[in-house]
C-alpha positions in Angstrom: -3.9 7.3 14.1 -7.1 5.6 14.5 -10.4 7.5 14.1 -10.5 10.9 15.7 -7.6 10.3 18.2 -5.3 10.8 15.3 -7.9 10.4 12.9 -5.5 8.6 11.1 -3.3 7.8 10.0 2.5 7.7 2.1 5.0 8.6 -0.5 8.6 9.3 -2.3 11.7 7.3 -3.1 13.4 4.7 -0.9 16.9 5.8 -1.9 16.2 9.1 -0.1 15.9 7.4 3.3 18.8 7.3 5.7 19.2 5.2 8.8 18.9 6.4 12.4 22.7 6.0 12.8 23.3 9.1 10.6 20.9 11.1 12.7 23.2 10.7 15.7 25.7 13.1 14.2 23.4 16.1 14.4 22.4 15.5 18.0 25.8 15.1 19.6 25.9 18.6 21.0 22.8 18.4 23.1 21.8 16.5 26.2 18.6 15.5 24.7 20.4 14.1 21.7 22.8 12.1 23.8 19.9 10.6 25.6 18.2 9.8 22.3 21.2 7.9 21.0 21.4 5.9 24.2 17.7 4.9 24.3 17.0 4.1 20.6 18.1 1.0 18.8 19.8 0.9 15.4 17.4 1.1 12.5 14.4 2.4 14.4 13.2 5.9 15.0 10.5 7.8 16.9 7.8 9.9 15.2 4.3 11.2 15.5 1.2 11.3 13.3 -1.9 13.3 12.5 -2.9 16.0 15.0 -0.4 18.8 15.9 2.3 17.7 18.4 4.5 19.9 20.6 7.8 19.0 19.1 10.8 20.3 21.1 14.1 21.9 20.0 14.9 24.5 17.4 16.5 22.6 14.6 17.4 19.9 15.1 14.0 18.9 16.7 13.3 16.2 19.3 10.4 13.9 20.0 8.0 15.3 22.6 7.6 13.6 26.0 9.7 10.5 25.4 12.9 12.1 24.0 14.9 11.1 21.0 15.2 12.5 17.6 12.1 13.7 15.9 12.4 11.3 13.0 9.1 11.4 11.2 5.6 12.9 10.8 2.8 11.1 9.1 -0.3 13.2 8.3 -3.7 12.9 6.7 -3.6 13.9 3.1 -7.3 13.6 2.7 -10.5 12.1 4.0 -13.3 10.4 2.0 -16.1 12.2 4.0 -14.4 15.5 3.4 -14.2 15.0 -0.4 -17.8 13.8 -0.5 -19.0 17.0 1.3 -20.3 15.3 4.5 -21.1 17.5 7.5 -19.8 15.0 10.0 -16.5 13.1 10.0 -14.9 15.6 7.6 -11.8 16.3 9.7 -8.3 16.7 8.3 -5.6 15.6 10.7 -2.7 17.5 9.3 0.1 19.6 10.9 2.1 21.8 8.6 4.4 22.7 11.5 5.2 19.1 12.4 5.7 18.2 8.7 8.2 21.1 8.3 10.1 20.0 11.5 10.4 16.4 10.4 11.6 17.5 7.0 14.3 19.8 8.5 15.6 16.9 10.5 15.5 14.7 7.4 16.9 17.0 4.7 19.3 19.1 6.8 20.6 16.5 9.3 20.0 13.2 7.5 17.7 11.8 10.2 14.6 9.7 10.0 12.0 9.8 7.2 10.7 13.3 7.1 7.0 13.5 6.1 4.7 10.7 5.1 1.0 10.8 4.4 -2.1 8.6 4.6 -5.6 8.7 3.0 -8.6 8.1 5.3 -10.3 5.5 3.1 -14.1 5.2 2.6 -15.0 1.5 1.9 -17.4 0.3 -0.8 -20.4 1.0 1.3 -20.0 4.8 1.1 -19.3 4.7 -2.6 -22.0 7.0 -4.1 -22.2 4.5 -7.0 -22.2 1.3 -5.0 -23.7 -1.7 -6.9 -22.2 -4.6 -5.1 -19.7 -5.5 -7.8 -15.9 -5.8 -7.6 -15.6 -3.6 -10.7 -17.3 -0.6 -9.1 -15.3 -1.1 -5.9 -12.1 -1.0 -7.9 -13.2 2.2 -9.6 -14.0 3.7 -6.1 -10.5 2.7 -5.0 -8.9 4.3 -8.0 -10.8 7.5 -7.5 -9.5 7.8 -3.9 -6.0 7.1 -5.2 -6.3 9.8 -7.8 -7.4 12.2 -5.0 -4.5 11.2 -2.9 -2.0 11.9 -5.6 -3.6 15.3 -6.2 -3.3 16.1 -2.5 0.3 15.0 -2.3 1.3 17.5 -5.0 0.6 20.3 -2.5 2.6 18.7 0.3 6.3 18.3 0.9 6.4 14.5 1.2 9.7 12.7 1.6 8.6 9.1 2.5 8.1 6.6 -0.3 5.0 4.8 1.0 1.4 6.1 0.7 -0.8 4.7 3.4 -4.3 3.4 2.9 -6.0 4.1 6.3 -8.5 1.2 6.8 -10.3 1.3 10.1 -13.7 1.2 11.8 -13.7 4.6 13.5 -17.0 4.5 15.3 -18.0 8.0 14.2 -20.6 9.4 11.8 -21.4 9.6 9.0 -20.4 5.9 8.7 -19.2 4.2 11.9 -17.4 1.5 9.8 -16.3 3.9 7.0 -18.4 1.7 4.7 -16.3 -1.4 4.9 -18.9 -3.7 6.6 -22.1 -1.8 5.8 -23.7 -0.1 2.8 -25.2 3.4 3.3 -28.1 4.9 1.3 -25.6 7.7 0.3 -22.1 8.6 1.5 -23.2 11.1 4.1 -26.6 9.8 5.0 -25.7 7.9 8.2 -28.4 5.4 7.2 -27.5 1.7 6.7 -29.4 -0.1 4.0 -27.3 -3.3 4.0 -25.3 -4.7 6.9 -22.7 -6.6 5.0 -20.1 -6.1 2.2 -18.5 -9.1 0.6 -14.8 -9.5 1.4 -13.9 -9.7 -2.3 -15.6 -6.4 -2.9 -13.7 -4.7 -0.1 -10.4 -6.2 -1.4 -11.2 -5.0 -4.9 -11.2 -1.5 -3.7 -7.9 -1.9 -1.8 -6.3 -3.4 -4.9 -7.8 -0.7 -7.2 -6.2 2.0 -4.9 -2.8 0.3 -4.8 -2.7 -0.4 -8.6 -3.6 3.1 -9.4 -0.9 4.6 -7.2 1.9 2.4 -8.5 0.8 2.9 -12.1 0.6 6.7 -11.9 3.4 7.6 -9.5 6.7 6.6 -8.0 5.2 5.8 -4.6 4.8 2.5 -3.0 1.6 1.5 -1.1 1.0 0.5 2.5 -1.9 -0.2 4.8 -2.7 1.2 8.2 -4.9 -1.1 10.2 -4.9 -3.7 13.0 -5.3 -7.4 13.1 -8.9 -7.5 14.5 -10.1 -4.7 12.3 -8.5 -6.3 9.2 -10.1 -9.7 10.0 -13.5 -8.2 10.6 -13.4 -6.6 7.1 -11.5 -9.1 5.0 -12.0 -12.4 6.9 -9.2 -15.0 7.0 -9.2 -16.3 3.5 -7.4 -15.2 0.3 -8.8 -11.7 0.4 -7.2 -11.1 3.7 -3.6 -11.8 2.7 -1.1 -9.0 2.3 2.1 -10.8 1.3 3.8 -7.9 -0.5 2.3 -4.8 1.1 3.8 -2.4 3.6 2.1 -2.3 7.0 1.6 0.2 9.8 -0.2 -1.3 12.8 -1.7 0.3 15.9 -2.0 -2.7 18.2 -1.1 -3.4 20.8 -1.0 0.1 22.3 -0.5 1.7 25.7 -1.4 4.9 27.5 1.9 4.6 29.4 4.4 6.7 27.4 7.2 5.7 29.7 7.0 2.2 28.2 8.5 3.5 24.9 9.5 0.7 22.5 12.8 -0.8 21.7 12.5 -2.4 18.3 9.0 -3.9 17.9 8.4 -4.4 21.7 7.6 -2.0 24.6 9.9 -1.7 27.5 10.2 -5.1 29.2 9.8 -7.0 25.9 6.5 -8.7 26.7 4.2 -6.4 24.6 5.1 -6.3 21.0 3.7 -5.0 17.7 1.1 -7.2 16.0 0.8 -7.0 12.2 -2.0 -8.4 10.1 -2.9 -10.0 6.8 -0.5 -12.9 7.4 2.5 -10.7 8.2 4.7 -10.5 11.3 7.2 -8.0 12.6 10.0 -10.1 11.0 8.6 -9.2 7.5 10.5 -6.6 5.5 7.1 -5.0 4.9 6.4 -4.3 8.6 7.4 -0.6 8.8 5.5 1.3 11.5 3.8 0.9 14.9 1.6 3.5 16.4 2.2 2.3 20.0 0.4 5.0 21.9 -2.3 7.5 21.3 -4.4 5.8 18.6 -6.8 3.0 18.4 -9.0 4.3 21.1 -6.4 4.2 23.9 -5.3 7.7 24.5 -2.4 9.0 26.6 -2.5 12.1 28.8 -0.6 14.2 26.3 -3.1 13.7 23.4 -0.3 12.8 21.0 0.1 9.8 18.7 3.5 8.2 19.1 5.0 6.0 16.4 7.9 3.6 16.1 9.4 3.6 12.6 11.7 1.0 11.1 13.8 3.4 9.0 16.3 0.7 7.9 13.9 -1.5 6.1 13.4 1.0 3.2 17.0 2.0 2.8 
């Protein structure tokens, strides 16, 4: 997802998920489907996120460009800058068409995950009530969680993990989304302090997660990358994510022909890198945005994702 390229990039009950193996049944009558079955490995599925994508087929649907079943769409449920009324950075990367297509494949044909969502998080530094305390950061996280659950009620979400999008987008009104700097007001674009303590950042993340799990049936995950995560939370206790689902966007490629098999791109030398002390072998490693986000675009302008469907079965 990252920043505007996807803008980033949540969710329902794990028992509703089905493996990629069941998806093969609905595809057997088409050439595209046969190719998809041959080129994808058990337990993994292809999807897209954020901005609208030209999905192919007419029920069942297929992944654009790279082929295979269209097995998931992850869209932006909301954006802190939007809810704060900022004139810049207030985009909403959501495609109702892609969501509907993914849900048809999931509900009608038993393939993939359907629709998931993420919330484009504002860090403590864009909290209108920032005072440097972990208590206020927690409240700011809870408020964004409450807004997430409100937004989800209007969407047809089928995936059980709600994603906290934590990134440094490089765009106004806050180029770091308030994770590493404090702004005079959420939309001011004016930095008044060039650091935010890691424990304050983490208090917000925990506040969001605790509110979601206490007020809904959703689980919580984090979308980020290893270098971004470390720049915000450091390498100490506040950086550790031992029991949290993850969606990474590194490494990435502009070469869409290098589509992944499992957690590695074709050739097996470039593999997904998770963060917060987790690796791809963890049961909490769920998604990899392997092309289109993180600042490295492809010629199609789409965000492509590799999804481990089996881990939430």
